[in-house]
N, C-alpha and C positions, 0 to 999 in steps of 0.2 A: 504494500500500500504506500509506504514511504517512497519507494522508487517511482511509482506512478505519479505521485505528487511532484517529485523532483523532475520527472520528464515533462510534466505539464508546466512547471515553473520556469524551466530554461527557455522555451520559445516565448513565453509570456514576458520574461525579462528582456529578451532580445528585441521583441516588438516595442516594448516600452523605451528601451534605449534608442532604437531607431526613431521613434516619435520625438523624443527629447532632442536628439541631434538634428532632426529635420526642422523642428521649431526654432532651434538655435540658429541654424543657417538661414532660415527664412527671415528671422528678425535681423540678422547681420548682413543681408543681401546688399543693402545700400553701402555699408562700410566696406564690404569685400569689393564691390564695384569701384569704389574710390581708390582702394589700395591697388587694384589691378591697373586703373588708369594712371596712377602715379608711378607704375613700373614695378610693382611687387611681383616676384616670381611665384610660380605655381606652388613650389615647395613651402614657401613662407606662408602663403595663405592657408595651405593644408595644415601646416604646423599650428597656426592660429586656431583653426577650427578644432583640431584634435586637443590642443591645450585647454580650450574652453570646455570641451566635452569631458575631459578628464577631471577638471575642477568640479563640474556638476556630479560626476560619478563619485568622486571622493567625498563630497558633501553627503550624497545619498548613502554611501557605505558607513560613514560616521554616524549619521542619524539612525541607520538600521542597527548598528552595534549598540548604540545607546538604548534603543528600544528593546533589543534582545536582552540586554543586561537588566533593565528596569522592569520588564514585563513579568518575570517570575515573582518579583517582590509584590507586585500588584495582585497577581493571581493568587499568591499564598495568602494575602489578607482577605480574599474573597471566599476561600475554601475553609471548611471547618474540619479540623483534625486530619489534614492532609498536607504533607510538605511538597515542595516542588521537585524533590529528588526521590519521591516514593517509587519503588519499582512495581511493575504490574504483577499481580498475583495470578498464578495459573491454577 
């Protein structure tokens, strides 16, 4: 079951990342045009887009890690007589 969720999460994350990058490039289209008109090379424009995308990705990773660390504490306060590290009983 966990593998199925992981297989579903991977393309979902890829589509989300594509959407964010597409939005970023769309918003920067005017700036990219000016850079190209001023003589910027293709590699420098690509580096700019990748750098901005990596910044957004790192912000998302940090926010996700903060959520992953704090969520068990919140969940533990909502559950009665169950810890966040209880093992499943068979």
